[in-house]
PLY file of the C-alpha trace (Angstrom):
ply
format ascii 1.0
element vertex 661
property float x
property float y
property float z
element edge 660
property int vertex1
property int vertex2
end_header
-22.57 21.46 10.43
-24.47 22.88 7.58
-27.74 22.49 8.49
-29.08 24.52 5.41
-27.97 22.68 2.67
-30.68 21.42 0.56
-32.53 17.44 0.82
-32.87 15.66 -2.60
-35.92 14.07 -4.33
-35.51 11.66 -7.89
-37.80 12.23 -10.46
-37.83 9.39 -13.21
-35.20 11.03 -15.25
-33.41 14.22 -13.45
-32.70 14.86 -9.81
-34.59 17.81 -7.98
-33.23 19.64 -5.52
-35.87 20.70 -2.35
-34.76 24.43 -1.46
-35.00 24.53 1.92
-34.95 28.51 3.31
-31.83 30.02 3.09
-30.51 27.79 0.64
-29.47 30.13 -1.57
-26.70 30.97 0.41
-25.27 27.57 -0.09
-24.69 27.98 -3.73
-27.48 25.07 -4.58
-29.86 26.66 -6.96
-31.53 23.81 -8.49
-32.69 22.57 -11.81
-31.22 25.53 -14.54
-32.04 26.51 -17.99
-28.56 27.51 -19.96
-29.30 29.48 -22.80
-26.55 29.18 -25.56
-26.14 30.02 -29.96
-25.65 26.77 -32.13
-22.44 27.30 -34.34
-21.27 24.49 -35.43
-20.81 20.35 -35.19
-18.18 17.96 -35.62
-17.16 14.63 -35.00
-14.86 14.04 -31.48
-11.34 13.80 -31.47
-8.46 14.74 -28.28
-8.19 18.06 -29.51
-10.99 18.91 -28.03
-8.61 18.85 -25.17
-5.44 20.17 -26.10
-4.08 23.46 -25.70
-4.41 23.62 -21.77
-2.72 22.81 -18.43
-5.00 21.89 -15.96
-8.46 19.81 -16.07
-10.92 19.61 -13.49
-14.01 16.86 -13.78
-17.38 16.16 -12.74
-18.86 13.21 -13.75
-21.61 11.01 -13.04
-20.06 7.95 -13.43
-16.04 7.44 -14.57
-14.10 4.71 -16.31
-10.45 4.14 -13.88
-8.39 3.66 -17.21
-10.07 7.51 -18.95
-9.07 8.80 -15.50
-5.33 7.58 -15.46
-4.69 8.61 -19.14
-6.46 12.02 -18.61
-3.55 12.31 -15.87
-0.93 11.69 -18.88
-2.35 14.33 -20.73
-2.50 17.67 -18.19
-0.33 19.04 -15.52
-2.84 19.55 -12.73
-6.09 16.77 -12.97
-8.95 17.19 -10.58
-11.57 14.38 -10.55
-14.95 14.64 -8.50
-16.57 10.94 -8.78
-20.43 10.75 -8.67
-22.50 7.69 -8.84
-24.55 6.11 -11.03
-26.98 4.30 -8.43
-29.31 6.01 -5.57
-27.37 6.61 -2.73
-30.22 5.43 -0.19
-28.33 5.22 3.42
-25.12 5.21 4.99
-24.29 1.44 3.73
-24.73 2.15 0.33
-22.36 5.77 0.97
-19.63 3.33 2.58
-19.88 0.29 -0.28
-18.96 3.21 -3.36
-16.39 4.89 -1.46
-15.30 1.61 -0.95
-15.60 0.08 -4.06
-14.01 3.11 -5.87
-10.99 3.74 -4.37
-10.35 0.22 -4.17
-10.93 0.57 -8.43
-9.32 3.85 -8.20
-5.99 1.83 -6.24
-5.72 -1.06 -8.41
-6.12 0.76 -12.13
-2.68 2.52 -10.58
-1.27 -0.64 -9.83
-1.32 -2.10 -13.15
0.46 0.43 -14.86
3.54 -0.34 -16.12
6.32 1.59 -13.68
7.38 4.13 -15.34
3.83 5.58 -15.70
3.14 4.73 -12.36
5.81 6.39 -10.91
4.90 9.49 -12.77
1.45 9.47 -11.82
2.67 8.86 -7.93
4.78 11.47 -8.48
1.67 13.75 -9.46
-0.24 12.68 -6.38
2.38 13.64 -3.88
2.71 16.80 -5.28
-1.03 17.92 -5.04
-1.21 17.80 -8.84
-3.78 15.03 -8.95
-6.59 15.47 -6.61
-9.30 12.75 -6.68
-12.64 13.31 -5.05
-15.85 11.21 -4.20
-19.15 12.58 -3.99
-21.07 11.82 -0.07
-24.65 13.22 -0.82
-27.06 11.91 -2.84
-26.46 15.02 -5.33
-27.34 15.77 -9.27
-24.65 16.81 -10.82
-24.00 17.53 -15.03
-20.63 16.32 -16.80
-18.33 19.28 -17.14
-15.04 19.86 -18.17
-12.63 22.43 -16.68
-9.56 23.49 -18.73
-7.53 26.07 -18.33
-4.47 27.50 -20.24
-2.20 30.39 -19.45
-4.02 32.65 -21.95
-7.91 31.00 -22.19
-10.34 28.53 -20.66
-12.86 26.25 -22.10
-15.51 24.41 -20.91
-17.61 21.06 -22.00
-20.51 19.66 -20.66
-23.11 17.39 -22.04
-23.81 13.71 -21.80
-20.37 12.26 -22.26
-19.05 10.62 -18.59
-15.49 10.39 -18.29
-14.92 6.89 -19.86
-13.38 5.11 -23.25
-16.53 4.00 -23.99
-18.24 7.41 -24.19
-15.00 9.54 -25.64
-14.53 6.47 -28.25
-17.24 7.84 -30.69
-18.95 4.18 -30.94
-22.01 5.62 -28.92
-24.37 8.39 -29.08
-22.74 11.11 -26.96
-23.69 15.09 -27.21
-20.60 17.55 -25.90
-21.05 21.32 -25.87
-18.18 23.50 -25.46
-17.57 26.88 -24.33
-15.04 29.59 -24.81
-16.36 32.18 -22.93
-15.82 33.51 -19.81
-19.66 34.09 -18.86
-20.25 29.87 -19.52
-16.75 29.66 -17.90
-17.62 31.44 -14.51
-21.25 29.49 -14.25
-19.86 25.52 -14.82
-16.78 26.02 -12.42
-19.24 27.76 -9.71
-21.22 24.65 -10.29
-18.37 22.70 -9.80
-17.03 24.26 -6.35
-20.33 23.71 -4.95
-20.28 19.93 -4.92
-16.32 20.03 -4.93
-16.45 21.70 -1.49
-19.99 20.79 -0.04
-20.73 17.36 -1.38
-17.66 15.03 -1.72
-14.88 13.88 0.38
-11.01 13.39 -1.08
-9.43 10.00 -2.02
-5.82 9.94 -0.40
-4.50 6.72 -2.29
-2.97 4.01 0.25
-0.31 1.88 -0.58
0.07 0.37 -3.23
0.97 -3.36 -1.76
-2.65 -3.14 -0.12
-5.02 -5.73 -1.61
-7.82 -3.74 -0.50
-9.09 -0.79 1.40
-9.86 -1.20 5.48
-13.13 0.53 6.50
-10.90 2.97 8.36
-9.26 4.82 5.32
-12.76 5.22 3.51
-12.66 9.30 3.12
-16.14 9.34 4.72
-14.85 8.18 7.47
-11.50 9.63 8.07
-13.42 13.36 7.19
-15.90 12.47 9.79
-13.42 11.60 12.27
-11.31 14.32 12.03
-14.15 16.34 12.64
-14.83 17.20 16.32
-18.88 18.17 15.07
-19.14 15.07 12.80
-20.81 15.67 9.54
-24.63 15.87 8.13
-25.05 13.75 4.96
-27.65 14.21 2.48
-29.49 10.86 1.21
-32.46 9.88 -0.74
-34.10 7.56 1.73
-37.74 7.67 0.09
-36.86 6.74 -3.51
-35.16 3.96 -6.12
-33.31 3.68 -8.63
-34.73 4.58 -11.88
-31.49 2.34 -13.45
-29.05 -0.31 -11.77
-26.20 0.03 -14.05
-23.30 -2.88 -13.30
-21.37 -0.71 -11.13
-24.46 -0.03 -8.68
-25.51 -3.78 -8.27
-21.68 -4.35 -7.00
-22.19 -1.42 -4.63
-25.56 -2.99 -3.54
-23.94 -5.90 -3.11
-20.97 -4.90 -1.00
-23.71 -2.57 0.72
-25.40 -5.62 2.25
-22.20 -6.69 4.31
-22.60 -3.25 5.98
-26.27 -2.39 7.01
-26.74 -4.45 9.95
-24.77 -2.37 11.34
-25.43 1.06 9.99
-29.46 0.78 10.03
-29.35 0.65 14.12
-26.53 3.16 14.52
-27.79 5.73 11.45
-30.99 6.48 10.41
-31.86 9.04 7.84
-34.52 11.59 9.10
-35.95 14.42 6.29
-33.28 13.08 3.71
-30.78 13.81 6.65
-28.11 11.41 8.31
-26.31 13.03 11.10
-22.83 11.28 12.13
-20.36 11.75 14.89
-17.05 10.50 15.26
-18.03 8.33 18.39
-20.96 7.04 15.93
-18.07 6.37 13.19
-15.87 4.51 15.27
-18.59 2.17 16.64
-19.26 1.18 13.11
-16.08 0.94 11.90
-15.47 -1.06 15.18
-17.95 -3.38 14.71
-17.80 -4.24 11.22
-14.20 -4.92 11.72
-15.81 -7.58 14.42
-18.33 -8.86 12.63
-15.80 -9.71 10.07
-13.59 -11.41 12.07
-16.44 -13.95 13.76
-16.86 -14.56 9.81
-20.16 -13.00 9.91
-19.41 -10.46 6.94
-19.08 -12.65 3.29
-16.14 -12.18 2.15
-15.65 -10.61 -1.16
-15.22 -13.32 -3.85
-11.89 -13.38 -6.03
-11.79 -11.36 -8.97
-9.49 -10.67 -12.24
-8.71 -7.54 -14.02
-6.30 -7.54 -17.03
-4.93 -4.65 -19.00
-3.85 -4.88 -22.41
-1.85 -1.36 -22.56
0.22 -2.31 -19.62
0.02 -6.32 -19.99
-0.60 -6.74 -16.55
-3.52 -8.59 -15.02
-4.39 -8.87 -11.37
-5.93 -10.97 -9.10
-7.98 -10.19 -6.29
-5.72 -7.05 -5.78
-2.69 -8.93 -6.44
-0.31 -8.78 -9.62
0.46 -11.66 -11.17
3.70 -12.35 -12.71
3.94 -13.20 -15.96
6.96 -14.19 -16.06
6.74 -18.23 -15.99
9.86 -20.36 -15.67
10.22 -23.02 -18.70
10.23 -25.55 -16.26
7.36 -25.09 -14.43
5.35 -24.81 -17.80
7.09 -28.06 -18.96
5.67 -29.67 -15.34
2.48 -28.27 -16.57
2.30 -29.32 -19.43
3.55 -32.72 -18.10
0.53 -32.99 -15.70
-2.07 -32.01 -18.07
-0.99 -34.33 -21.10
-1.50 -37.13 -18.27
-4.89 -36.09 -17.14
-6.38 -36.20 -20.64
-4.63 -39.42 -21.33
-6.08 -40.59 -18.53
-9.41 -41.09 -20.23
-8.32 -43.86 -22.47
-8.02 -45.60 -18.86
-11.18 -47.23 -18.51
-13.73 -44.87 -19.65
-16.28 -46.36 -22.68
-18.06 -44.42 -25.62
-16.09 -42.39 -28.26
-12.95 -41.51 -25.90
-11.12 -40.03 -28.87
-13.72 -37.46 -29.60
-14.30 -37.09 -25.86
-10.70 -35.68 -25.47
-10.91 -33.82 -28.36
-13.79 -31.40 -26.76
-12.73 -31.24 -23.42
-9.60 -29.74 -25.08
-11.81 -27.28 -27.23
-13.39 -26.23 -23.96
-9.63 -25.77 -22.01
-9.15 -23.19 -25.16
-12.13 -21.49 -24.28
-11.94 -21.50 -20.62
-8.34 -20.30 -20.90
-9.12 -17.36 -22.96
-12.29 -16.83 -20.96
-10.92 -13.77 -18.86
-11.05 -11.58 -22.61
-14.66 -12.99 -23.70
-15.98 -9.52 -22.29
-13.13 -7.93 -24.38
-14.21 -9.92 -27.77
-18.42 -9.55 -26.99
-17.62 -5.31 -26.55
-15.83 -5.23 -29.63
-18.53 -7.41 -31.42
-21.00 -5.67 -30.24
-19.72 -1.90 -30.64
-18.28 -3.17 -34.42
-21.58 -5.03 -35.19
-19.67 -8.22 -35.91
-21.10 -11.46 -34.81
-21.46 -12.13 -31.65
-21.93 -15.89 -31.27
-18.31 -16.36 -32.42
-17.67 -15.44 -28.68
-19.96 -17.28 -26.45
-20.03 -15.82 -22.70
-21.71 -19.53 -21.28
-19.80 -22.96 -21.49
-22.22 -25.77 -20.81
-20.63 -28.86 -19.98
-23.12 -32.15 -20.29
-24.67 -35.49 -20.39
-23.30 -38.25 -19.15
-22.39 -38.79 -15.16
-18.91 -39.88 -14.28
-17.66 -38.16 -17.43
-15.20 -36.08 -15.35
-16.77 -32.73 -15.83
-16.46 -31.35 -12.67
-13.19 -33.04 -12.73
-12.28 -30.83 -15.81
-13.05 -27.76 -14.46
-11.39 -27.77 -11.45
-8.42 -29.65 -12.67
-8.10 -26.77 -15.29
-8.92 -23.64 -12.54
-6.16 -25.36 -10.49
-3.99 -24.57 -12.95
-4.89 -20.97 -14.03
-5.47 -19.34 -10.31
-3.80 -22.16 -8.10
-7.65 -22.90 -6.16
-11.05 -23.63 -7.93
-14.01 -22.44 -6.62
-17.71 -22.72 -7.72
-21.25 -20.85 -7.08
-23.64 -22.63 -4.75
-26.26 -23.87 -7.88
-28.65 -22.63 -5.21
-27.73 -19.04 -5.83
-28.15 -19.71 -9.88
-31.22 -16.81 -10.01
-31.68 -14.24 -12.57
-30.41 -11.24 -10.05
-27.91 -13.28 -8.24
-26.28 -13.69 -12.00
-26.11 -10.14 -12.81
-24.60 -9.52 -9.57
-22.11 -11.75 -10.50
-21.64 -9.90 -13.92
-21.20 -6.49 -11.85
-18.67 -8.23 -8.98
-16.65 -10.51 -10.57
-14.98 -8.33 -13.08
-13.44 -11.71 -15.74
-12.89 -14.40 -13.12
-15.06 -17.10 -14.61
-18.28 -18.01 -12.32
-18.57 -21.51 -12.45
-21.55 -24.13 -11.56
-21.46 -27.46 -11.14
-24.65 -29.78 -11.31
-27.41 -27.60 -12.31
-30.44 -28.83 -13.37
-31.72 -27.71 -16.70
-35.07 -26.30 -15.67
-33.44 -24.41 -13.01
-30.81 -23.04 -15.91
-33.75 -22.57 -18.33
-35.92 -20.46 -16.43
-33.12 -17.90 -14.69
-30.08 -17.91 -17.45
-32.12 -18.10 -20.25
-32.66 -14.01 -20.67
-28.87 -13.25 -19.78
-27.74 -15.78 -22.78
-29.91 -13.88 -25.21
-28.99 -10.61 -24.14
-26.38 -9.59 -26.93
-26.63 -5.56 -26.26
-24.61 -4.98 -22.95
-21.60 -3.66 -22.60
-19.44 -3.69 -19.50
-15.70 -2.98 -19.45
-15.06 -5.88 -17.72
-17.27 -8.87 -16.77
-17.17 -12.80 -16.14
-16.99 -15.92 -18.51
-19.83 -18.24 -16.93
-19.36 -22.31 -16.67
-22.07 -24.65 -15.74
-22.14 -28.55 -15.67
-25.13 -30.55 -15.51
-26.45 -34.19 -16.19
-28.65 -33.89 -18.77
-29.90 -35.33 -22.75
-28.51 -34.15 -26.10
-32.22 -32.97 -26.62
-32.28 -30.65 -23.23
-31.64 -27.20 -24.82
-33.48 -24.98 -27.74
-31.40 -23.73 -31.07
-31.78 -20.14 -28.95
-29.47 -21.59 -26.28
-27.41 -23.78 -28.80
-26.34 -21.12 -30.81
-25.24 -18.89 -28.07
-23.24 -21.20 -25.77
-20.30 -23.52 -26.07
-22.59 -26.72 -26.13
-20.29 -30.19 -25.28
-21.91 -33.10 -24.76
-19.84 -35.83 -22.88
-20.00 -38.71 -24.85
-17.81 -41.11 -22.47
-18.31 -42.36 -19.48
-16.44 -44.28 -16.48
-18.30 -47.22 -15.92
-19.22 -47.38 -12.28
-16.94 -49.83 -9.97
-14.07 -50.40 -12.43
-11.17 -51.76 -11.10
-9.06 -48.67 -12.49
-11.71 -46.26 -10.81
-9.50 -46.12 -7.47
-6.23 -45.47 -10.08
-7.33 -42.79 -11.76
-8.75 -40.68 -8.98
-5.00 -40.69 -7.63
-3.72 -40.25 -10.93
-6.09 -36.56 -10.94
-5.47 -35.78 -7.08
-1.06 -36.16 -7.66
-1.88 -34.00 -10.59
-3.83 -30.93 -8.83
-1.30 -31.25 -6.37
1.77 -30.79 -8.73
0.12 -28.90 -11.04
1.38 -24.74 -10.99
0.01 -21.94 -12.34
3.20 -21.42 -14.77
1.17 -22.54 -18.31
-1.57 -20.30 -17.63
0.63 -17.88 -16.96
3.17 -18.32 -20.05
-0.13 -18.31 -21.66
-1.71 -14.91 -20.53
2.03 -13.51 -21.56
1.32 -14.45 -24.93
-1.85 -13.76 -25.72
-1.21 -10.33 -24.27
1.49 -10.25 -26.89
-0.45 -11.04 -30.06
-3.68 -9.12 -29.09
-0.87 -6.40 -28.59
0.23 -7.29 -32.18
-2.92 -8.58 -33.78
-5.63 -6.98 -32.57
-8.84 -8.39 -31.20
-9.11 -12.37 -33.45
-11.92 -13.48 -35.75
-11.98 -16.92 -34.24
-11.21 -16.89 -30.64
-11.14 -20.79 -30.39
-8.66 -20.88 -33.20
-6.40 -17.74 -31.42
-6.71 -19.46 -28.10
-5.48 -23.20 -29.27
-2.81 -22.38 -31.51
-1.07 -20.19 -28.60
-1.76 -23.37 -26.61
-0.41 -26.04 -29.05
2.48 -24.07 -29.42
2.95 -24.07 -25.58
2.36 -27.81 -25.30
4.96 -28.54 -28.52
7.27 -26.29 -27.39
7.36 -28.37 -23.55
5.89 -31.95 -24.35
8.98 -34.61 -25.36
7.75 -36.54 -28.46
4.98 -35.89 -30.72
1.44 -34.07 -29.72
-1.51 -36.36 -28.69
-4.24 -36.20 -31.40
-6.60 -34.24 -29.05
-3.96 -31.60 -28.76
-4.87 -29.68 -32.17
-6.08 -26.04 -33.30
-9.82 -26.15 -32.98
-11.63 -24.06 -34.98
-14.96 -22.19 -33.97
-16.57 -22.48 -37.02
-15.48 -26.88 -36.75
-17.56 -26.21 -33.82
-20.27 -24.73 -35.22
-21.00 -26.96 -37.85
-21.11 -29.81 -35.65
-23.54 -28.30 -33.45
-26.47 -29.38 -35.44
-24.63 -32.72 -36.00
-27.09 -35.32 -34.13
-30.07 -34.32 -35.43
-29.14 -33.75 -38.82
-28.39 -37.73 -37.84
-31.70 -37.92 -36.29
-33.73 -36.25 -39.56
-31.90 -38.40 -41.63
-32.20 -41.75 -39.95
-35.81 -40.49 -39.59
-36.46 -40.19 -44.18
-34.79 -43.05 -44.05
-36.67 -45.20 -42.08
-40.53 -43.49 -42.16
-41.07 -42.27 -45.59
-44.74 -42.15 -44.67
-44.50 -39.45 -42.37
-42.95 -37.07 -44.86
-45.40 -34.72 -46.89
-42.64 -33.00 -49.35
-44.39 -29.96 -51.48
-42.68 -27.43 -53.89
-42.04 -24.86 -50.82
-42.11 -26.70 -47.49
-41.79 -30.06 -45.90
-44.09 -31.40 -43.51
-43.38 -33.96 -40.71
-46.08 -35.94 -39.27
-44.05 -35.96 -35.90
-44.50 -40.11 -33.90
-44.95 -39.22 -30.66
-42.02 -41.53 -29.34
-40.11 -38.89 -31.64
-41.18 -35.69 -29.94
-38.11 -34.33 -28.82
-37.10 -33.45 -32.05
-39.09 -30.71 -31.94
-36.49 -28.94 -29.93
-33.88 -29.23 -31.63
-35.02 -28.34 -35.52
-32.85 -24.79 -36.33
-35.53 -22.02 -36.18
-34.66 -20.44 -39.25
-36.09 -24.06 -41.18
-39.49 -24.07 -39.20
-42.09 -22.34 -41.48
-45.39 -21.26 -39.64
-47.51 -23.70 -39.04
-45.35 -26.40 -36.68
-47.07 -27.56 -33.74
-47.06 -30.53 -31.25
-46.99 -33.40 -33.64
-45.99 -31.72 -37.09
-42.99 -29.54 -38.48
-43.59 -27.50 -41.25
-40.15 -27.02 -42.12
-38.72 -24.77 -45.24
-37.89 -27.04 -48.07
-34.81 -25.53 -49.60
-33.43 -24.70 -45.75
-34.22 -28.12 -44.92
-32.53 -29.78 -47.89
-29.18 -27.79 -47.66
-29.25 -28.60 -44.00
-29.37 -32.19 -44.81
-27.41 -32.30 -47.50
-29.90 -34.29 -49.77
-32.23 -33.05 -52.20
-35.80 -34.40 -52.00
-36.41 -35.17 -55.77
-33.44 -37.96 -55.64
-32.36 -40.06 -52.84
-29.18 -38.86 -51.82
-27.18 -35.59 -52.85
-23.45 -34.96 -52.25
-23.24 -33.70 -48.97
-23.05 -30.32 -48.25
-22.05 -28.26 -45.29
-24.69 -27.62 -43.50
-25.93 -24.00 -42.49
-25.09 -22.99 -39.21
0 1
1 2
2 3
3 4
4 5
5 6
6 7
7 8
8 9
9 10
10 11
11 12
12 13
13 14
14 15
15 16
16 17
17 18
18 19
19 20
20 21
21 22
22 23
23 24
24 25
25 26
26 27
27 28
28 29
29 30
30 31
31 32
32 33
33 34
34 35
35 36
36 37
37 38
38 39
39 40
40 41
41 42
42 43
43 44
44 45
45 46
46 47
47 48
48 49
49 50
50 51
51 52
52 53
53 54
54 55
55 56
56 57
57 58
58 59
59 60
60 61
61 62
62 63
63 64
64 65
65 66
66 67
67 68
68 69
69 70
70 71
71 72
72 73
73 74
74 75
75 76
76 77
77 78
78 79
79 80
80 81
81 82
82 83
83 84
84 85
85 86
86 87
87 88
88 89
89 90
90 91
91 92
92 93
93 94
94 95
95 96
96 97
97 98
98 99
99 100
100 101
101 102
102 103
103 104
104 105
105 106
106 107
107 108
108 109
109 110
110 111
111 112
112 113
113 114
114 115
115 116
116 117
117 118
118 119
119 120
120 121
121 122
122 123
123 124
124 125
125 126
126 127
127 128
128 129
129 130
130 131
131 132
132 133
133 134
134 135
135 136
136 137
137 138
138 139
139 140
140 141
141 142
142 143
143 144
144 145
145 146
146 147
147 148
148 149
149 150
150 151
151 152
152 153
153 154
154 155
155 156
156 157
157 158
158 159
159 160
160 161
161 162
162 163
163 164
164 165
165 166
166 167
167 168
168 169
169 170
170 171
171 172
172 173
173 174
174 175
175 176
176 177
177 178
178 179
179 180
180 181
181 182
182 183
183 184
184 185
185 186
186 187
187 188
188 189
189 190
190 191
191 192
192 193
193 194
194 195
195 196
196 197
197 198
198 199
199 200
200 201
201 202
202 203
203 204
204 205
205 206
206 207
207 208
208 209
209 210
210 211
211 212
212 213
213 214
214 215
215 216
216 217
217 218
218 219
219 220
220 221
221 222
222 223
223 224
224 225
225 226
226 227
227 228
228 229
229 230
230 231
231 232
232 233
233 234
234 235
235 236
236 237
237 238
238 239
239 240
240 241
241 242
242 243
243 244
244 245
245 246
246 247
247 248
248 249
249 250
250 251
251 252
252 253
253 254
254 255
255 256
256 257
257 258
258 259
259 260
260 261
261 262
262 263
263 264
264 265
265 266
266 267
267 268
268 269
269 270
270 271
271 272
272 273
273 274
274 275
275 276
276 277
277 278
278 279
279 280
280 281
281 282
282 283
283 284
284 285
285 286
286 287
287 288
288 289
289 290
290 291
291 292
292 293
293 294
294 295
295 296
296 297
297 298
298 299
299 300
300 301
301 302
302 303
303 304
304 305
305 306
306 307
307 308
308 309
309 310
310 311
311 312
312 313
313 314
314 315
315 316
316 317
317 318
318 319
319 320
320 321
321 322
322 323
323 324
324 325
325 326
326 327
327 328
328 329
329 330
330 331
331 332
332 333
333 334
334 335
335 336
336 337
337 338
338 339
339 340
340 341
341 342
342 343
343 344
344 345
345 346
346 347
347 348
348 349
349 350
350 351
351 352
352 353
353 354
354 355
355 356
356 357
357 358
358 359
359 360
360 361
361 362
362 363
363 364
364 365
365 366
366 367
367 368
368 369
369 370
370 371
371 372
372 373
373 374
374 375
375 376
376 377
377 378
378 379
379 380
380 381
381 382
382 383
383 384
384 385
385 386
386 387
387 388
388 389
389 390
390 391
391 392
392 393
393 394
394 395
395 396
396 397
397 398
398 399
399 400
400 401
401 402
402 403
403 404
404 405
405 406
406 407
407 408
408 409
409 410
410 411
411 412
412 413
413 414
414 415
415 416
416 417
417 418
418 419
419 420
420 421
421 422
422 423
423 424
424 425
425 426
426 427
427 428
428 429
429 430
430 431
431 432
432 433
433 434
434 435
435 436
436 437
437 438
438 439
439 440
440 441
441 442
442 443
443 444
444 445
445 446
446 447
447 448
448 449
449 450
450 451
451 452
452 453
453 454
454 455
455 456
456 457
457 458
458 459
459 460
460 461
461 462
462 463
463 464
464 465
465 466
466 467
467 468
468 469
469 470
470 471
471 472
472 473
473 474
474 475
475 476
476 477
477 478
478 479
479 480
480 481
481 482
482 483
483 484
484 485
485 486
486 487
487 488
488 489
489 490
490 491
491 492
492 493
493 494
494 495
495 496
496 497
497 498
498 499
499 500
500 501
501 502
502 503
503 504
504 505
505 506
506 507
507 508
508 509
509 510
510 511
511 512
512 513
513 514
514 515
515 516
516 517
517 518
518 519
519 520
520 521
521 522
522 523
523 524
524 525
525 526
526 527
527 528
528 529
529 530
530 531
531 532
532 533
533 534
534 535
535 536
536 537
537 538
538 539
539 540
540 541
541 542
542 543
543 544
544 545
545 546
546 547
547 548
548 549
549 550
550 551
551 552
552 553
553 554
554 555
555 556
556 557
557 558
558 559
559 560
560 561
561 562
562 563
563 564
564 565
565 566
566 567
567 568
568 569
569 570
570 571
571 572
572 573
573 574
574 575
575 576
576 577
577 578
578 579
579 580
580 581
581 582
582 583
583 584
584 585
585 586
586 587
587 588
588 589
589 590
590 591
591 592
592 593
593 594
594 595
595 596
596 597
597 598
598 599
599 600
600 601
601 602
602 603
603 604
604 605
605 606
606 607
607 608
608 609
609 610
610 611
611 612
612 613
613 614
614 615
615 616
616 617
617 618
618 619
619 620
620 621
621 622
622 623
623 624
624 625
625 626
626 627
627 628
628 629
629 630
630 631
631 632
632 633
633 634
634 635
635 636
636 637
637 638
638 639
639 640
640 641
641 642
642 643
643 644
644 645
645 646
646 647
647 648
648 649
649 650
650 651
651 652
652 653
653 654
654 655
655 656
656 657
657 658
658 659
659 660
């Protein structure tokens, strides 16, 4: 073991190495300043990487798909993956290496057969090698390119990721084509590569997850008679918490109870022997066998380039048999038609709304792509709601609908305990579930507003894969602010089943039979068509129309007779125009029945709201409000209000105009 390697501390913006006596011999040189001369600047293209045979990368964080892309560009590729967070203890080292190896494994499995075989041949021949850091060590982003007659170094802020190289975010790359720069950065790369990393050996592609004993740091420790010394930042906390860091932190919790008793940092170092490592592996496996270790939740990944979908490590077969699709269509038609058997209220609208939700829910795993595209290209992100909320009366079938649709999508349904609906848990779920829908049932409004509002309103984050959220709750129409309404798919359930009706038992048995008979064939066919159309047409401007067109076409092909009225194409603009129907109706009625509380001025309208109508104040859209509004009094922009209500206050009724949304 090398006891002379430096410990590390972390300042607010950079990691600094503490240089112990003899540290110069380790190759670490502390914080360096490189003097360079400016020559020119130009937009990035991949021509920077052309004309070279090999690539070596040292990156603080990496996108696995971009790593795979580089494997296609060079004869040999070597990549050292770093960590965005703080390696503060051994459980974090284990969790980070496990997560990275599994992400790399899934990315390779997602490739088409020809590319997969090509990359595996490279790995087998030693032309593609991967390493992962095992120490709390700082490093730059370094790209070392070599050809027969030239060498090039690229450094800067851009990590090895699709976002960084997209040209759509602020990044800087510096290019050096001289020998002195090559020697300097090649030495810096070798120091980390040799002394602070473990090599990743890809396990068999048939595996769903990487077992603990195959994690690189575990394998290396058990092969070394003397064990190894690891360096951690045991006295600091992370300044930033990116998505991958959150995922690793949650996974690290599974190992902490075991590792903290067997390995403790001393002066920023962890001394670990093969015997101790063996004990850790056995204890973790033993705890998992007894159910003490939380099982990782289901996750979903989609790879549009290869048109592959991975569910919890297993590829979904998108080749669905037509008879299976027809059977699923029949099941769902029966399910929706059940609302005509005993439900009271506007049943026809109820069915249409639930089919609209189905169109959103089936498309929900692609919402991260739609929203990321909207953020990067400054498009109207409200067209792609990340949250869907089914609310309204009890006994309206909200929970049953979600369960049935999840069965048709994944062959199982799973809800997250509503007690876990907290801000920190929601952020953690964003990082760990990838595209798998996160569903909370029967969440009360106050908990949602208190813990969910910040995430609903966050329109800036861009994570490669993150999940949609679905909530069901019993709440009235006046329960949500305009800020929430315009950002979510809000569907009020206005039909319900009375208690103790004779058909209740029959409906329950029908739903039970449907769930037992339904398969995932319809959804697999749906996914196949979605990926096909995305490859052909790109990101849709109207996700509801895109999804409902595919669904209705599948239903039409496999349903005998005419399609039911509820199985119709939905559009996001139709939904958005309906969001404020209730408040529009209430304000019109209030104007018609109680003119005395209205004061019409040249530029504004003042409404003195009676105590019995105070809930109206929550529902009025914010673009209509003017300064001076307070409890019991609304001050509204006259022109905006007239447009919103489709009337003119200069005369009683004006031909209805489409309300602004």
